[in-house]
C-alpha positions in Angstrom: 83.5 29.9 12.5 82.3 29.3 9.0 83.8 30.7 5.8 81.9 33.4 3.9 81.2 32.9 0.2 82.7 36.3 -0.6 86.5 36.5 -1.0 88.2 38.8 1.6 89.2 41.2 -1.1 85.6 41.7 -2.1 84.3 42.9 1.2 86.4 46.0 1.8 84.6 49.3 2.2 85.9 52.4 0.4 84.1 55.0 2.6 83.6 55.3 6.4 82.2 58.0 8.7 84.4 60.8 10.0 86.9 59.5 12.5 86.4 61.5 15.8 89.2 60.3 18.0 91.1 57.4 16.4 94.1 55.3 17.4 96.2 53.6 14.7 98.2 50.4 15.0 99.8 47.9 12.6 102.2 45.0 12.3 101.4 43.2 15.6 101.9 39.8 14.0 99.9 38.2 16.8 100.6 34.5 17.2 100.2 31.9 19.9 103.9 31.4 19.6 104.4 35.1 20.7 102.5 35.2 24.1 104.1 38.4 25.4 103.2 40.4 22.3 99.6 39.0 22.5 99.4 40.0 26.2 100.6 43.5 25.3 97.8 43.8 22.8 95.1 42.6 25.2 96.4 45.1 27.8 96.4 47.8 25.2 92.7 47.3 24.4 91.9 47.8 28.1 94.2 50.7 28.8 95.6 53.0 26.0 93.0 52.1 23.4 90.1 52.6 25.8 90.2 56.4 25.6 89.8 56.5 21.8 86.6 56.4 19.8 88.0 54.3 17.0 90.6 51.6 16.7 92.2 51.4 13.2 94.4 48.4 12.5 96.4 48.9 9.3 97.3 45.4 8.4 99.2 42.4 9.9 97.2 42.1 13.1 98.1 38.4 12.9 101.4 36.6 11.9 99.3 34.8 9.4 95.6 34.0 8.8 94.7 31.0 6.7 90.9 31.6 6.8 88.2 32.6 9.3 87.9 28.9 10.4 91.2 29.7 12.3 89.3 31.8 14.7 89.0 29.2 17.4 92.8 29.4 17.8 92.4 33.1 18.8 89.4 33.1 21.1 91.1 35.4 23.5 91.9 38.0 20.9 88.5 37.9 19.3 86.8 38.1 22.7 88.8 41.2 23.7 88.1 42.9 20.4 84.4 42.1 20.6 84.3 43.5 24.1 86.1 46.7 22.9 83.4 47.1 20.3 80.6 46.4 22.8 82.0 49.1 25.0 81.1 51.6 22.3 84.2 51.8 20.2 84.4 51.4 16.4 86.9 49.0 14.9 88.4 49.2 11.4 90.7 46.7 9.9 92.9 46.6 6.8 94.4 43.5 5.2 98.2 43.2 5.6 100.6 41.0 3.6 100.3 38.3 6.3 96.6 38.3 7.0 95.0 39.1 3.6 92.5 36.2 4.2 90.7 37.9 7.1 87.1 37.7 6.0 83.6 38.7 6.6 83.0 36.2 9.4 86.0 37.4 11.4 85.0 41.0 10.9 81.4 40.4 12.0 82.6 38.5 15.1 84.3 41.6 16.4 82.0 44.3 14.9 84.7 45.5 12.5 84.7 46.8 9.0 87.5 45.9 6.6 88.9 48.9 4.7 90.1 49.2 1.1 93.8 49.8 0.7 94.4 52.7 0.3 91.5 54.6 1.7 91.1 58.4 2.3 89.4 59.2 5.6 88.3 62.4 7.3 89.8 63.1 10.7 88.5 66.4 12.1 89.5 68.9 9.5 92.2 66.7 8.0 91.8 64.3 5.1 94.3 61.4 5.6 95.3 58.5 3.4 95.5 55.2 5.1 97.3 52.1 3.8 99.2 49.0 4.9 102.0 50.3 2.7 103.2 47.2 0.9 101.6 48.2 -2.4 104.1 51.1 -2.6 107.1 48.9 -2.4 107.3 48.9 -6.1 111.0 48.2 -6.5 110.3 44.7 -5.5 108.7 43.5 -8.7 108.5 39.8 -7.6 106.7 40.7 -4.4 104.2 43.0 -6.3 103.4 40.1 -8.7 103.0 37.8 -5.7 100.8 40.3 -3.9 98.6 40.9 -7.0 98.0 37.1 -7.3 97.0 36.6 -3.7 94.6 39.6 -3.7 92.8 38.2 -6.7 89.2 37.2 -5.5 89.2 34.1 -7.7 92.6 32.9 -6.3 91.4 33.6 -2.7 88.2 31.6 -3.2 90.2 28.8 -4.6 92.6 28.8 -1.7 89.7 28.9 0.8 88.2 25.7 -0.7 91.2 23.7 0.6 91.1 22.1 4.0 92.4 24.3 6.8 95.5 22.2 7.4 96.6 22.6 3.8 96.0 26.3 4.0 98.1 26.5 7.1 100.9 24.5 5.4 100.7 26.9 2.5 100.9 30.0 4.8 103.9 28.6 6.6 105.6 27.8 3.3 105.0 31.3 2.0 106.4 32.8 5.2 109.5 30.7 5.1 110.1 31.6 1.4 109.5 35.3 2.1 112.0 35.3 5.0 114.6 33.6 2.8 114.0 36.0 -0.1 114.1 39.1 2.1 117.6 38.2 3.4 118.8 38.5 -0.2 117.2 41.8 -1.0 118.6 45.3 -0.5 116.7 47.2 2.2 115.6 49.8 -0.3 113.6 47.2 -2.2 111.5 46.5 0.8 110.7 50.2 1.6 108.0 52.3 0.0 108.9 54.4 -3.1 108.1 58.0 -2.1 107.0 59.0 -5.6 104.4 56.2 -5.6 103.1 57.4 -2.2 103.0 60.9 -3.6 101.0 59.7 -6.7 98.4 58.0 -4.4 98.1 61.2 -2.3 97.5 63.4 -5.2 94.9 61.1 -6.6 93.1 61.0 -3.2 93.5 64.8 -2.6 95.4 64.2 0.7 98.5 65.8 2.2 99.0 63.2 5.1 99.5 59.5 4.9 99.7 56.9 7.6 101.0 53.4 6.9 102.7 50.4 8.3 104.5 47.3 6.8 108.1 48.6 6.7 108.8 48.3 10.5 110.5 51.7 10.3 108.5 54.0 12.6 109.0 57.7 11.8 107.5 60.9 10.7 108.8 62.1 7.3 108.1 65.3 5.5 108.5 64.9 1.8 108.6 67.3 -1.2 107.8 65.5 -4.4 107.2 67.3 -7.7 106.5 70.5 -5.9 104.0 69.0 -3.5 104.7 68.7 0.2 103.2 65.9 2.3 103.7 64.2 5.7 104.2 60.5 6.0 103.7 58.7 9.3 105.0 55.1 9.6 103.6 52.9 12.3 105.8 50.8 14.6 105.7 47.0 14.6 105.2 45.2 17.9 107.6 42.7 19.5 107.6 41.9 23.2 109.2 38.5 23.1 112.5 37.6 24.8 112.7 40.9 26.7 111.9 43.2 23.7 109.7 46.2 24.3 108.9 47.3 20.8 105.5 48.7 19.9 103.3 51.7 19.9 100.6 53.6 18.1 99.6 56.9 16.5 96.8 59.1 17.7 95.1 62.1 16.3 94.4 64.5 19.1 93.8 68.3 19.1 94.2 68.2 15.3 97.7 66.8 15.6 99.1 63.3 15.0 101.2 61.9 17.8 103.2 58.8 18.5 102.0 57.0 21.6 104.0 54.7 23.8 102.3 51.7 25.4 101.4 51.9 29.1 
């Protein structure tokens, strides 16, 4: 798969049609080193996801993505997503902190659109704010500076000019450094700041937010500066070594629900 001339951060859409019957997932961290998790996702597309009109992936579909010329390593995943689209479903994808280099060629190969982060969408009668979530982890100043750098279109284009093997080495180095750094940080520094979430909700005119990133699935009801809102956090997926962690959120009968994998 060739590399588009546009930087991944330049191709995100800020408006999409009304979502009719969506299912939301995030933080799958798919990798060929995690075969059980990948198989769980492929099964999900054929079973649970098949009854929904739209699949919305809110970041970190992959453990890392060094550019769309990595696609040949994930032919099975791309083929399954392409089939899901061909069966009449819509696919929406958001960049995560691990796969921020997913680009136009990957999106086109599976029939997906890449969403801005955050984005306000209409689901039935409800206006909902969607995000990966890492932009709201503002206590971690080093991470926010790092994030801002890697989302810069000029920086992304410069990275993508390098040979794939060097981009993979860079990605692996960043992952190792992130893991080492996170072990030294207080858990609060790696969670969202509720007041920042509230600020984004007020700006977007929403009372409900769905995000991932923190790996802390839950439904929270917050009151912040006299405003009340609901925050739904998506589960991460891990089916390796006997683990059975994963799931999704659906919006059915005007209510948001956690769903367990079949």
